[in-house]
C-alpha angles and dihedrals in degrees: 000000000000126000091247090162086075093073091171141018111260126228101038110134101175141351125256120248113265118243119241117251133202132187097284121084111251135175119235129190110266097030127080097201126070113256135209139149088259093053092048091050094049095047091045089054091055096046122088119255131181098094093306112132131231123215116211103201110206094012094169109183092001092235097134093043094048090048090051091050090049092047094046116020089186091076122089110207127179121187130219120202137159111267114261134162110247095031118237090218108103102157110041124072107258091239086064095057128078120201122219129193099245149333087285094054123108120201120219091221085081091075093063099040119103094213139015126209121205109185113187094337113195101204125053088193091063091050088049092050090053093047093047097041101042108003092098094055114125090232097054107092102164148357123216116205121190123183147107116318088234092061098051092085090063093052101037097081096058090052095047092055094046132080087256094067104130101102124201120186107210098206090164094069106107101234129141111291094257094051131083140187121222123188116196120195134178117268117240088259090066099044 
């Protein structure tokens, strides 16, 4: 299982300054998806609040997560990233990032998170491992997947065979034309 004893990523002295966003989607170094104030608002609306936490699996630099926290302080987001020295996280506080041993590693924190975010995940098998290992947990309400439309076909099957198999395509999210947002929730049978 995950290296949950590494509750943070060591070596982070201070966070980088967040870029300013406007209404038009734009790419920034350290984040694969296009970002704008509209996108942040739309994603923040989907995510659970009320002291439930969100796990961003493969958070990388933490840019999206830090921008979401700035946009909506009512969110509680923890990042998960593969351990590296120096760490790739530049925007989240180190206490809010859990290091795992590799791209195959699943953290047990996923079982108690209300939502997971996979933003431009590289490996369908990792998403499948999370879904099979912790997708049936009573606390997990949803998964948000963001990535290229062309990649969704590779990720759809693991979702359909999991407890989180009710797929919603959020075409209204104002991403770049080649990107999409999927929200997966549990079917009534699994509630």
